[in-house]
C-alpha positions in Angstrom: -25.5 -26.1 -21.2 -25.2 -28.0 -17.5 -23.9 -31.3 -19.4 -21.6 -29.9 -21.7 -19.7 -27.8 -18.5 -19.8 -31.5 -16.9 -18.1 -32.6 -20.0 -15.5 -30.0 -20.0 -14.9 -30.5 -16.2 -14.1 -34.6 -16.9 -11.6 -33.5 -19.3 -8.1 -34.4 -17.9 -6.5 -30.8 -16.7 -3.6 -31.3 -18.4 -5.4 -31.3 -21.8 -6.8 -28.1 -20.6 -3.8 -26.5 -19.5 -2.2 -26.9 -22.9 -5.0 -25.4 -24.4 -4.9 -22.5 -22.2 -1.2 -21.9 -22.6 -1.7 -22.2 -26.6 -3.5 -19.1 -26.0 -1.2 -17.2 -23.7 0.2 -15.0 -22.6 -2.7 -13.9 -20.6 -2.8 -11.0 -18.7 -6.2 -11.8 -16.9 -5.6 -14.6 -14.4 -9.4 -16.8 -14.8 -9.6 -20.2 -13.3 -11.3 -22.3 -16.0 -12.2 -25.8 -14.0 -9.4 -25.7 -11.8 -6.3 -24.6 -14.4 -5.4 -20.9 -13.9 -4.5 -18.5 -17.2 -1.8 -16.4 -15.3 -0.6 -18.3 -12.0 2.0 -16.5 -12.2 1.2 -12.8 -12.9 3.4 -10.3 -11.4 0.7 -8.5 -9.9 -0.6 -11.7 -8.2 -4.4 -13.2 -8.6 -5.2 -10.2 -10.7 -7.7 -9.1 -11.5 -9.6 -11.1 -8.6 -7.8 -9.8 -5.9 -8.5 -6.0 -7.4 -11.9 -7.0 -8.0 -12.7 -8.3 -4.4 -11.6 -4.7 -3.1 -14.9 -2.9 -5.0 -17.3 -5.9 -5.9 -19.7 -4.5 -3.5 -20.0 -1.2 -5.0 -21.6 -3.0 -8.0 -25.2 -3.9 -7.5 -25.3 -8.0 -6.5 -28.2 -8.5 -8.6 -28.1 -7.6 -12.3 -30.9 -9.2 -13.4 -32.6 -7.5 -16.4 -29.8 -5.7 -16.8 -27.4 -5.1 -19.8 -23.7 -4.4 -19.4 -20.8 -3.3 -21.7 -17.2 -4.4 -21.0 -15.0 -1.9 -22.5 -11.8 -3.1 -23.0 -13.1 -6.8 -21.5 -9.4 -8.6 -22.2 -10.0 -12.0 -21.4 -13.7 -11.1 -19.9 -12.9 -11.3 -16.5 -15.4 -8.6 -15.3 -17.6 -10.1 -18.3 -17.8 -12.9 -16.4 -18.2 -11.4 -13.0 -21.0 -9.4 -14.5 -23.0 -12.7 -15.8 -22.7 -14.6 -12.4 -24.9 -11.4 -11.1 -27.3 -11.9 -13.2 -26.9 -9.5 -16.0 -29.5 -10.3 -19.0 -26.7 -9.3 -21.4 -23.1 -8.9 -21.6 -21.4 -7.6 -24.4 -17.3 -7.6 -24.3 -15.1 -5.4 -26.5 -11.6 -5.2 -27.1 -8.9 -4.2 -30.0 -6.8 -7.2 -29.6 -7.5 -10.4 -31.2 -5.7 -12.5 -28.6 -7.6 -11.2 -25.9 -10.8 -11.8 -27.8 -9.5 -15.3 -28.3 -9.0 -15.8 -24.7 -12.2 -14.6 -23.8 -14.5 -16.6 -26.3 -12.7 -19.8 -24.9 -12.9 -18.9 -21.4 -16.9 -17.8 -21.9 -17.1 -21.5 -23.5 -15.4 -23.2 -21.1 -17.4 -21.7 -18.2 -21.0 -21.8 -19.9 -20.9 -18.1 -20.8 -21.8 -18.7 -24.4 -24.4 -16.1 -24.3 -21.8 -13.5 -24.0 -21.0 -11.6 -27.1 -17.2 -10.7 -27.6 -16.5 -7.8 -30.6 -13.5 -6.3 -31.9 -14.3 -2.8 -31.5 -11.9 0.0 -29.3 -13.3 2.7 -27.1 -13.5 5.4 -30.5 -15.8 2.9 -32.1 -18.6 2.8 -29.3 -21.1 4.6 -31.5 -21.4 1.5 -33.8 -23.0 -0.4 -31.0 -26.2 1.7 -31.7 -27.1 1.5 -28.2 -27.0 2.2 -24.3 -26.1 -0.2 -21.7 -27.3 0.0 -17.9 -23.5 -0.2 -16.9 -20.6 0.5 -18.8 -17.2 -1.1 -17.3 -14.3 0.8 -18.3 -11.1 -0.6 -16.4 -7.7 -0.2 -16.9 -7.9 1.5 -20.5 -7.6 5.1 -19.9 -4.2 5.6 -19.3 -3.3 3.5 -22.7 -5.2 5.7 -24.5 -3.8 9.1 -26.8 -7.2 10.7 -26.6 -8.5 9.9 -23.0 -11.2 12.6 -22.2 -12.3 12.2 -25.9 -13.0 8.4 -24.9 -14.7 9.1 -21.6 -17.1 11.9 -24.1 -18.0 8.8 -26.4 -18.7 6.5 -24.0 -21.4 9.3 -22.5 -22.8 10.2 -26.0 -23.3 6.7 -27.3 -23.3 4.2 -24.7 -23.5 5.0 -21.1 -27.2 4.9 -20.3 -27.0 4.6 -16.4 -23.8 3.4 -14.7 -20.2 3.5 -15.3 -17.4 1.3 -13.4 -14.2 3.1 -14.1 -10.7 2.6 -13.3 -7.5 4.1 -14.0 -3.7 4.1 -13.0 -3.0 7.1 -10.9 0.1 8.9 -9.6 0.3 11.8 -7.0 -1.5 12.6 -4.3 -5.1 11.2 -3.3 -5.8 14.7 -2.0 -8.1 16.5 -3.9 -8.1 20.4 -3.6 -11.3 22.6 -4.4 -10.9 24.7 -7.2 -12.7 28.1 -7.8 -15.4 27.6 -10.4 -14.0 30.9 -12.8 -10.4 31.0 -12.0 -8.7 34.3 -12.2 -6.0 35.3 -14.5 -4.2 36.8 -11.4 -4.6 36.8 -7.4 -7.1 39.2 -7.2 -6.1 43.1 -6.7 -2.2 41.7 -7.6 -0.7 40.8 -10.9 0.8 37.2 -9.3 -0.5 34.1 -11.1 -2.7 32.1 -9.1 -0.4 29.2 -6.9 -2.9 26.7 -6.7 -1.6 25.4 -10.2 1.3 24.6 -8.0 -0.5 22.5 -5.7 0.1 18.7 -6.3 -3.7 18.2 -5.0 -4.7 20.7 -8.1 -6.3 18.3 -11.0 -3.1 17.3 -12.7 -2.6 14.7 -15.6 0.9 13.4 -16.2 2.2 12.6 -19.8 4.6 9.5 -20.0 6.5 9.9 -23.1 8.4 7.0 -22.7 7.5 3.4 -21.6 6.3 2.7 -18.0 6.7 -0.3 -16.6 8.1 -1.9 -19.9 4.9 -1.1 -21.6 4.9 1.8 -24.3 1.0 2.1 -24.3 0.9 3.8 -20.8 0.5 7.5 -22.0 -1.0 8.7 -18.8 -1.5 8.9 -15.0 -3.8 11.4 -13.5 -3.8 12.2 -10.0 -6.6 11.6 -7.9 -8.5 15.0 -8.4 -7.6 14.6 -12.2 -9.6 11.6 -12.5 -12.4 12.8 -10.7 -12.6 15.9 -12.5 -12.4 14.4 -16.2 -15.4 11.9 -15.0 -17.5 15.3 -14.2 -16.3 16.9 -17.2 -17.5 13.9 -19.1 -21.2 13.9 -17.7 -20.8 11.2 -15.0 -21.3 12.1 -11.2 -19.2 10.1 -8.8 -21.1 8.0 -6.6 -18.8 5.6 -4.9 -14.8 5.7 -4.7 -14.5 2.1 -3.0 -10.8 2.0 -4.0 -8.0 5.1 -4.9 -8.6 4.4 -8.6 -12.0 2.6 -8.7 -15.1 5.2 -9.3 -18.9 3.9 -9.9 -20.8 6.9 -11.4 -23.8 7.7 -12.8 -25.0 9.7 -15.9 -25.6 13.1 -15.4 -25.9 16.2 -18.0 -22.8 17.2 -19.8 -21.2 20.4 -18.2 -21.1 23.5 -20.8 -23.3 21.4 -23.3 -25.9 24.3 -23.4 -23.5 26.5 -25.0 -23.6 24.7 -28.2 -22.2 22.3 -30.6 -18.6 23.9 -30.5 -18.4 23.8 -26.6 -18.4 20.0 -26.0 -17.7 16.9 -28.1 -21.0 15.4 -27.1 -23.0 18.0 -28.9 -23.3 17.9 -32.5 -24.3 20.0 -35.2 -27.6 19.5 -35.4 -28.7 20.3 -31.7 -30.4 22.9 -30.4 -28.2 24.9 -28.0 
């Protein structure tokens, strides 16, 4: 393996640049033997600069651990987890162009043991197993059914940790809401006012394009991101950046009420 990587390093950079360009456009800027895949990205050195802000929240040593990278794109986070010693990394995406980029980059960087598969987040049950760490970065707001996606992840593949990121809009303040919302303000016929509070969990629906992207459907505020994670059975352990959460799997709320109460329960389960 070391000799193969050395041989690729010795190849003229112009040849490598041409191969990278032929696979473009790239959304992730990955450095391959000195050649950047997206050097003019509109966000800058993305996602490396983003990762630098929360890298310390992830265990530095993933030796013996398994990782699932959902919406892996060109494989940036998959590669970073292998650099931390992960024993197994699987990346899934529903875009064949991104997967072709990921496989090319993996081969060039000496990460041929990473498995890349064409699957959407709605298909994770087909993997048939759980992973120690699930990465779900920059996907939720592209989905028409975001809470279903979190439910599927919790039900089928999340074994311990979830690294989650979503685009957020609105305040970062989080309102402490009642466990049981009254229909009226007690003693009156007036409706509760907390629904009007900007810090109440709120999901903004984007009917038209956002930043020239028609797949940007949702923009939760911080309170909504956190509430959705909890509702799907994830306890937030760290929030190193406003949009990034490191979570641990816990019991799914309301599952005790039976199969009709929450998606993860199935017809054959006991209440």
